[in-house]
C-alpha positions as CSV (number, residue, x, y, z in Angstrom):
1,M,-41.1,-25.9,-20.7
2,S,-39.3,-28.4,-18.5
3,Y,-39.7,-28.6,-14.6
4,E,-36.2,-27.9,-14.4
5,A,-36.7,-24.5,-16.2
6,E,-39.8,-23.7,-14.5
7,R,-38.1,-24.3,-11.1
8,A,-34.9,-22.2,-12.1
9,I,-37.6,-19.3,-13.0
10,A,-39.1,-19.8,-9.3
11,K,-35.9,-19.7,-7.6
12,A,-34.7,-16.7,-9.5
13,A,-37.9,-14.8,-8.8
14,T,-38.2,-12.2,-5.6
15,P,-38.8,-14.4,-2.6
16,G,-42.2,-14.7,-1.0
17,P,-44.5,-14.2,0.6
18,W,-46.0,-11.9,-1.9
19,F,-49.1,-9.5,-0.8
20,A,-51.6,-7.6,-3.0
21,K,-52.1,-3.9,-2.0
22,A,-53.3,-0.7,-3.1
23,N,-50.3,1.2,-4.2
24,D,-50.4,4.8,-2.2
25,L,-47.5,6.2,-4.1
26,I,-48.4,5.7,-7.6
27,G,-52.2,4.5,-7.6
28,G,-53.7,1.2,-8.8
29,W,-52.6,-1.9,-7.1
30,C,-49.1,-3.7,-6.6
31,V,-47.6,-6.9,-5.4
32,G,-44.8,-6.7,-3.0
33,T,-43.0,-8.1,-0.2
34,C,-44.2,-6.2,2.6
35,D,-47.9,-6.4,3.7
36,E,-48.1,-2.6,4.3
37,P,-48.8,0.0,1.8
38,P,-45.6,1.2,-0.2
39,S,-45.1,4.3,1.2
40,E,-44.5,2.1,4.7
41,C,-42.4,-0.2,3.5
42,A,-39.3,1.3,2.0
43,D,-37.8,1.0,5.5
44,F,-37.9,-2.6,5.4
45,G,-36.2,-3.3,2.4
46,S,-39.2,-4.8,0.6
47,S,-39.7,-4.7,-3.0
48,N,-42.5,-4.4,-5.5
49,V,-43.1,-7.5,-7.8
50,A,-45.5,-6.1,-9.9
51,D,-47.0,-2.4,-10.5
52,F,-49.8,-1.0,-12.1
53,V,-51.8,-3.6,-12.1
54,G,-55.9,-4.5,-11.3
55,E,-56.8,-5.7,-7.9
56,E,-57.7,-9.1,-9.2
57,V,-54.4,-9.4,-11.1
58,A,-52.5,-8.2,-8.0
59,R,-54.2,-10.8,-6.0
60,Y,-53.6,-13.7,-8.6
61,I,-49.9,-12.9,-8.7
62,A,-49.3,-12.7,-5.3
63,I,-50.9,-16.5,-4.8
64,F,-48.2,-17.5,-7.4
65,N,-45.0,-16.7,-5.3
66,P,-42.1,-18.8,-5.7
67,E,-42.9,-21.2,-2.8
68,F,-46.1,-21.8,-4.4
69,C,-44.7,-22.5,-7.7
70,L,-42.4,-24.7,-6.3
71,G,-44.9,-26.8,-4.5
72,L,-47.2,-27.2,-7.4
73,L,-44.0,-28.6,-9.4
74,D,-43.5,-30.8,-6.9
75,K,-46.8,-32.3,-7.0
76,L,-47.1,-32.6,-10.5
77,E,-43.6,-34.5,-10.5
78,R,-45.0,-36.9,-8.0
79,Y,-48.4,-37.1,-10.4
80,E,-45.9,-37.9,-13.1
81,T,-44.2,-40.7,-11.2
82,V,-47.5,-42.2,-10.1
83,K,-49.1,-42.1,-13.4
84,Q,-45.8,-44.1,-14.9
85,R,-45.9,-46.6,-12.1
86,A,-49.6,-47.1,-12.8
87,R,-49.2,-47.6,-16.6
88,I,-46.4,-50.2,-16.1
89,L,-48.6,-52.1,-13.7
90,L,-51.4,-52.0,-15.9
91,A,-49.2,-53.4,-18.8
92,A,-48.1,-56.3,-16.4
93,L,-51.8,-56.9,-15.7
94,H,-52.3,-57.1,-19.5
95,N,-49.7,-59.5,-19.7
96,E,-50.8,-62.0,-16.7
97,V,-54.1,-62.2,-17.8
98,G,-54.1,-61.6,-21.4
99,L,-54.8,-65.1,-22.3
100,M,-58.0,-65.5,-20.0
101,L,-61.3,-64.9,-21.8
102,G,-62.8,-61.6,-21.2
103,T,-59.8,-60.1,-19.3
104,Q,-58.7,-58.1,-22.2
105,Y,-62.2,-56.0,-22.2
106,A,-61.7,-55.7,-18.3
107,A,-58.1,-54.4,-18.8
108,D,-59.1,-52.0,-21.4
109,A,-61.8,-50.6,-19.4
110,L,-59.7,-50.5,-16.2
111,N,-57.1,-49.0,-18.6
112,T,-59.4,-46.4,-19.8
113,A,-61.3,-45.5,-16.4
114,L,-57.4,-45.2,-14.2
115,I,-54.8,-43.9,-16.8
116,P,-55.5,-40.8,-18.7
117,T,-54.0,-41.0,-22.1
118,E,-52.0,-38.0,-23.3
119,A,-55.0,-37.2,-25.3
120,N,-57.7,-36.8,-22.4
121,D,-55.0,-36.6,-19.6
122,G,-57.4,-37.0,-16.9
123,Q,-60.4,-35.1,-18.5
124,E,-63.8,-36.3,-18.6
């Protein structure tokens, strides 16, 4: 899925912040836009984002509100830009020092250490 599609989904979701709370109307846990039990939130025009979930799931969903997701997407896009620039700089390094004895080994080691490949993408 593209970043644009993910952004569209986040922007279409119920705005945050979201709160995980025990649902005093139907039992279980829910995620809503009001930080009070559901029975006290009706007057605020709030809505539940998720119902009938366990506490851990409710807390997890509440963290990933639209603002949080959009922030993560911004960071991912910045990372991709930096990663691409680093690959361009390393290619220039290879071209500049490629004729010097031993530099190919150093450049390969630098490339492996600093720029994750698609296969390992930063994983050790």
